[in-house]
C-alpha distance (Angstrom), angle and dihedral (degrees) to the residues before:
residue distance angle dihedral
X1 . . .
X2 3.79 . .
X3 3.80 126.1 .
X4 3.81 96.3 -96.3
X5 3.81 94.3 50.2
X6 3.81 90.6 45.6
X7 3.80 92.8 53.3
X8 3.82 92.8 46.1
X9 3.81 91.4 50.5
X10 3.80 94.4 49.8
X11 3.82 96.0 43.5
X12 3.81 93.9 46.2
X13 3.80 88.0 55.3
X14 3.83 90.7 52.3
X15 3.81 100.4 49.1
X16 3.81 133.5 66.1
X17 3.83 93.9 -136.7
X18 3.82 105.8 48.0
X19 3.80 91.4 167.3
X20 3.83 88.6 70.4
X21 3.82 94.0 57.5
X22 3.82 113.3 110.9
X23 3.81 125.1 175.3
X24 3.80 120.8 -168.3
X25 3.80 119.1 -165.4
X26 3.82 121.2 -154.1
X27 3.79 127.5 176.7
X28 3.80 122.5 -155.9
X29 3.81 137.6 153.1
X30 3.83 90.9 -72.5
X31 3.79 95.3 53.5
X32 3.79 135.7 -102.9
X33 3.80 122.4 -15.5
X34 3.79 117.6 -165.4
X35 3.80 114.1 -163.6
X36 3.79 113.1 -159.0
X37 3.80 121.9 -156.4
X38 3.80 121.5 -174.0
X39 3.78 136.3 164.0
X40 3.84 106.9 -67.5
X41 3.80 90.2 -126.1
X42 3.81 89.4 62.2
X43 3.79 99.7 49.1
X44 3.80 90.4 106.3
X45 3.80 91.5 59.5
X46 3.79 91.3 53.9
X47 3.78 96.9 43.6
X48 3.81 95.7 39.8
X49 3.79 129.1 -170.3
X50 3.80 108.8 -26.7
X51 3.83 88.6 -11.0
X52 3.79 93.4 -65.7
X53 3.83 96.8 137.8
X54 3.82 93.9 48.8
X55 3.81 90.0 45.9
X56 3.82 90.3 51.9
X57 3.81 91.9 49.0
X58 3.82 89.5 51.8
X59 3.81 90.7 50.6
X60 3.81 92.5 51.2
X61 3.82 91.1 47.3
X62 3.80 91.1 51.5
X63 3.81 89.2 53.1
X64 3.81 90.3 52.4
X65 3.80 89.2 47.0
X66 3.79 91.7 51.7
X67 3.80 89.9 53.7
X68 3.81 88.3 54.1
X69 3.84 95.2 41.0
X70 3.80 93.3 -114.1
X71 3.77 138.5 108.3
X72 3.82 113.1 -115.0
X73 3.80 122.8 -170.0
X74 3.79 132.6 179.0
X75 3.78 128.1 -136.5
X76 3.80 117.4 -171.3
X77 3.80 108.1 -148.5
X78 3.79 111.7 -131.6
X79 3.81 113.1 -163.7
X80 3.78 119.1 -135.8
X81 3.78 114.5 -99.3
X82 3.79 112.5 -106.3
X83 3.79 115.8 -102.5
X84 3.78 93.3 31.0
X85 3.78 91.7 -111.7
X86 3.76 116.0 165.7
X87 3.77 115.2 -120.7
X88 3.77 115.1 -90.2
X89 3.79 113.2 -97.4
X90 3.76 116.0 -104.6
X91 3.79 116.6 -98.8
X92 3.77 112.4 -95.0
X93 3.75 133.7 -163.8
X94 3.81 88.9 -138.6
X95 3.81 114.9 105.7
X96 3.78 115.1 -111.1
X97 3.79 113.2 -123.4
X98 3.78 113.4 -156.0
X99 3.81 118.2 -151.4
X100 3.79 117.4 -111.1
X101 3.78 110.5 -110.8
X102 3.80 100.5 170.5
X103 3.78 127.1 78.0
X104 3.77 128.0 -141.3
X105 3.80 115.0 -113.9
X106 3.79 129.7 -161.6
X107 3.80 89.2 -104.8
X108 3.80 90.2 57.7
X109 3.81 91.3 50.2
X110 3.83 90.9 52.9
X111 3.82 88.9 53.1
X112 3.81 89.6 55.6
X113 3.84 95.3 56.7
X114 3.75 113.0 104.4
């Protein structure tokens, strides 16, 4: 079994929609790069807690590569989020200072006189 077939077999056993699993194999001067595409709803199953599942898949692929005298790496394809929105900034304890968009008029100054 080659590296591509191995990865497809393992990933199809992990996901609920095996028909959506696609593995692309590219060879360059650094070795073999396997790009894995799965249903976006099942990305968590492939990545795992703290990336443990993806890390384990990479380890197994390196072992297969060593048997074949090649370097094999895995890239998990992450589709762009729809709408192109940037991720929300992380919460900060710093106060948010809003820019002033109003101007002070003479009428406002008269209201301030005591």
